[in-house]
N, C-alpha and C positions, 0 to 999 in steps of 0.2 A: 509412375510418377517421374518426369523429367526434371532434371535440375542442372543442365550443362550451363545455362547464365549465370545461375547463383553460383555454380563452382568457378566460373572464370572472373566474377565480380570479386568473390573472396580470394582468388588470386592475386588480384589488384588490390585489395584491402589489405592483406597481410602484409603488404611492402610498405602500407601508409600508415595503417592503424595499429595500436598494439592489440594482438589476438584479432585483428581484422573487424573488431566491433568497438562501439563507443559505451557499451556497458555490459559487465562481464557476463552474466546469465545468458545474454543473448549468443554467446559462442557455441552453444548447446554442447559444450565438454561434458556437462555432468550427465548426459544421456549417450555419450560416445558417437556423437553427429555431427555434420557440419551444418551452420546456421542457412537459414532460406533468406533471400534478398527480396524485400515486399515492394513490389512495385504501386499497390492501390489497395482501399478497403472501402466497400461500402455495406451499411446496414451490419449485419451479422457475417459477412463473409469478408476474406483477407486474401489477397492475389499475390504470387511470387513473380519473380521476373521471366520466370518460365511459362507463365499463364496458368500455373495451378491454382485450384481454387479450394479454399479450405473454410469449414467453419471455425469462427475464430473464438477460442476462450480466454485469450489473453486481454483482450480489449487496451491494449496499450498500459498492460498491467494495471487497469482500474477506471481511470476515468470516462471510457467509453460506454459508461451506463445506458444513454439513449439507443447506441449502436454507433457504426461509423458513419460519418459525414452525413450527420441529420441535416436535413432541407435548411430548419430553421436556423441551426447554428451557422451553417455554411452561409446562410444568406447575409445573416447578421454580420459574419466575420468581413465576407467580401464587402459590404457597405462600408464597413470601418475603415478596411485596408485603402480604400479608395481616399480617406481622408488623412491617411499617414498610418505607419506602422507602429511609430513611438514619438510621442513628443516631450519626453524628459520632463514633463510639466504634469501639474494635475489636471483630471477632467472629472466630468460629473460622471462618467462610467465608473470609477472607482469608488464615489459615494454610494452609489446604485447598488454595486456588489456587496459593500459593505453592509448596508442595510439588509440586503436579503442574508447574509452569511450571521449577522448578531441577532436576526430574528428566528433563525434556524437553532441557533447555539445561544440560549439566553445566559449562561454562566460568563460569556463575554459580554463585557462593557464597551470594549473598543478593540478594533482589528487593525493589524498593519500585512499589507501584500508583499509578497515576495516572489521568485522566480521558480523555486523549486520546494520540496519536502525537507531536503537537507539544509537548505537555507532557513526555514521555518524553526526546526528543531535545535538547530545551531544558534539562532537568534534568541530562543526561547531561554536557552541554557543561561545564556549572557546575562541576560533579563534578570533570571531567576538569582544568579549568583550576585548581582549587583543588589538586588533588592534585599537580598539574605544575608549581605555581606560574609557570605560562606563558599567554597571553592569546590566542595563534594557533590557527584551525581550520582544516585542508585539508578542503576536499570537491570534490567533481568536478562538472563541467558537466552539468545535463541531470538531475541526482540531487535530488530533492526529500525534506526531511526536517521538515516540517511551515514554519510560517510564523513562526516567531523569527526576530527580528532578524539574528542573526549568521547564518542560513542562507538567506536569501531574497537570495542573491546568484547570479547565474546558475543559478537554481532550475529544476527540470522541472514537469510537473504543469500545473496552470492557468496558470502564469507562461511555460510553453512554449508552449501553446496559443494565448494571446494576443500572443506574441510579445514580451513584455516580462518579461525575465528578472531585472531588479532593480526592487525595489519602492520607490516613493516613499514619506516617511517612515522610511526606516533611515537613521540617522544615519552620515555618513561616518566619522566618528571610530569607530564601531563596525565597520563595513564593511570597513575598512582590516585588522582583525584575521582577516579570511576568505581564506585563500587558494585559488584553484582550480587544478585539475589536469584533463586530459581522461581521461577513464574508458577503461579497456584499457589505458592508455599510461603504462607504470611508469616511464618515463624523464621525463616531464614531471613526476612526482612526486619523483622525485630531483633536478629540477631546483630544485623550490620548497623542499626540505629543505637542498640544500647552498647556497641563497643566505640560507638562514634557519633554521641548524641547530641553534639554543638558543630557537628562539620557537616552537614548534609545540607546542601541547598535546595535541592528539589529531587524528586521520585520522577523519573519518565515513564511512561507505560504506554504502550499501544491500546487504543480502546477493545480490540480484539485482534491479537496477534495474528499476523499473516504472513510473516517472512521467515516461519519455521513451518510453514503450512499454517492453515487456519486453527487457532488453538482457542476455545471458549474459555473465559473465566469462571473460575468455581462459585458458585453462590456464595455471596459475603467478601469475596476476594477485594475487588474494588472498592467497597464501602469500608473496609478494614485498612486498606491502603492509605485512605483519605484520612481515616481517623489517627493513624500512627503520623501521617506527616502533619496535622495540627497539634499533636500531643509534643512531637519534637521541634516545631517551629520550620519544617519544611514545605516547601511549595509541591503541590502535586501538576506534573505537565501530563496531558492527555494526548498523545500522539494519535490523532483521527485521522491522518493523511489517506488511510487507507479506507478505514471503517465508517468515515463520517457522513456518507450519503449511501452507503452500501448495505448499511444494516438497516437503516430507517433513515426519515428526512429528520437528523438531528442526531444521529450516530449511538456509538455505545452509551455515551453520558446519559443521554434521554432515557434508553432502554435500561439501565441501572440506575437512575436518578443520581447519579454522580455531578457534583459542583466541583469541578478543578478548579485551581488557580489560573493556569494556564492551558489552551487548547490549541493545536497544531493541525493544520489543515492542508488539503492538496488535491490532486488527480481530479475528482469531478468538478470542482469548483473551479477548474480552468477549460472544461469543456473539451478535454484532449490538447490542449495548448499549456505551456510552463507556466505555471502558477501555483505559489504555496500561500499559506497565510499563518499566522500565529495572534493569538488575542488572549484577551482575560481580565481581571479586574481593572477596574480605572487606576486605583492607586499605583498598580504593578506598571501598565501600560505606560503612564504619563511619565514614568522615569525613562524613556525614550528621546532620544534625540529628534527634534529640536525642543521638545517639552522638556525634557531631563537630562542627564550626562551620558545615557549609554547610548554609544553610536552603533547605528546601525544604517545602511543606505543600498541603494540599488537603481542604477539607469535605467533599466526595463522592469522594475517594479511597478504594477499598476498600468504595463501598457494597454491602449486602447483595444487592441484587437483580443488579447486574452481576456480583458476585463468581460467583454460583449459575448465573448464565448461561454464563458461562466454564468453571465447573468441569463441567457437565453436556456442553458441547462439548466438551471435552480428553478425557473420559472416552469419548465415543461414537466421536472420531476414533482411540482407541487400541485398538478393534475390529479383529480380524484381518479383514485383506482390503479395509479400508476404502480406503487409499492406491491400490492395485492398481485398484479398481474407479474410483477417480477419474482415474488414470494412462488408463485403458481409453477413458473417456467422452471425456478430452481428446484423445486421440491420433486418435480417430474423427471427432473434428469439425474439428481443424486440417489432418491429412492429405485429408479431404474437400474441405476448401475449396482447398488446394493444388491437388487434382485439376481441380478446377473452374477454376481458375484457369491452368491450362495449356491446359486445352479452349478457352478463350474467349482465350488469348493476354493475360491480363491479368498486367503484371509486378508482382510483389509478392515480398515474403520475410516468411517466418512464425518468430517468434522463441518458443519455447515453453521454459518453466520449471515443471514439476511440475504444478499444477493452472492455470496461467494462460499466456495467451499475446496477442501482438500481431500482427495482419496489418499491415505496412509497404507501402504503395504506392510502393515504389521497388525497382529492379533490384539493390541496393547491399545485401552481408549487412550488417546494423548492428551495429557494435561498438561505437558513443558517440554523443553528442548531435549533433554534426556529420552523423553518418551518418543518424541518424534525420529529421533536419531535410530531407533530399532528399529526403523522400516527398512524393507528390503528393497537396496536401491537399484541392485540387478534387475528386480522385477518391476521396477518402476522404469527403467530405462528401456525394457521390451516392448511395456505398454505404450510408452511414448510413441517409440519408433512405429508400433502397428496402427497406433491410432492416426498417425500423420500420413502413412501410406494409404490410409483408408479417408484423407481427405478432412482430420479433425485435427485443428492447433491447437496442442494446449502447452501451457508453463514447461520449459524443459529443465526442469527442477521438480524432486519430490517435495521441496520445502518452500514452495511457493501457493497461490491461491487460483483457482479456477473463477473466472469473473462470468458471470452469467448478464446479459444485456435485455433491454427491451425489444429490441430488434431480433433476437431468437426466436424463431417461431415453433409451432408444432411440428413439422416437417424438420427442422433443424435437430430438434430433440431425437426424434424418431431416428433420423439417419445417423445422428451421434451413438445412440443405444445399439443401432447395428454394429457400429464400429467396435465398440465397448464388447459386444457377444464376440467378434473374432478375436479381439483382443486377448480377452480373458480365456477363451478357450484354447490360445496358443501358452496360454502360461500355466 
């Protein structure tokens, strides 16, 4: 695999951009490598600056559920861009995507679009604090909800990868309002509520965590969480930025029959463009300006190009058999990996949720952040490097999810499993 051009671009980037990248996990530091610079992507494939082709399982970290550059999405983007990339004013496209979103998530009476998942969770927390007139937020160790100050306390994702769960620059006076509990441990949640019965504005939880790797909620955990929130007068914010359309059309809350007060969305609803959203009960959402006193704004929120990409993506996802195809492809891949692991006596646990999964290099079943951190990071690094050399582009972190798309073919799965065979043999 040639990487001369990527190396040259990285040399330039390091002089201009911190770490040479615009999001930390892209730096490949967790796997002891150097990032590839991507030039194009189509379907299930991604191509670097040197012309190397890879089967892509990052999918822009989730949104490319249809595959890269889907013809209908690209056609809609081009037609809309001809009319302008941004109005800074309302358009009918915002209303259309809102209708699709609310139909997919009946727990939401109203929705507001933003430009990222971080904006969505940050705004949801501000809204929850205003609605309850409380300051405290309860989150879970290893769950990542974007890089807003209140949420960078024992976070997952890039923070987990680098072993620095608390970021410098987060004021202690703000961090003290963030309480932490262990995911899947309802007793740890009860303990926080009992110690702070009138301080918690909201509990924020990922529908299915994907930023300490994919971790499934234990039976009854989310339901108990909702009951505790009701008992203590706190709101339940379900962060479905990653899980919203990856598990099914309607997310984890549909599968577990949870009725959250506020839901945060992103990734898929942007069709690959920067879109986030938060929505919930009418009496909560109407506190937002200009209807109410809680200020939130964004010049590029609801811009026409992003809206139309989301509209086309959601329409395609509603086609009959779409999710069945995704599940079959995902199952064939992860079950194939499990078989190879068993054959080569490689200890690993695979956690699967819809069209996303994580291969944890640990013998433990992963129920929480502590379990995830028992993974053999050196073994993951070797696995990642061998897979890359054999044409498979995986997330460069043990604490991330593999994303399967509708564009992945049987041939892609077969070639991926051939690479897994070589990798596990070397382990």
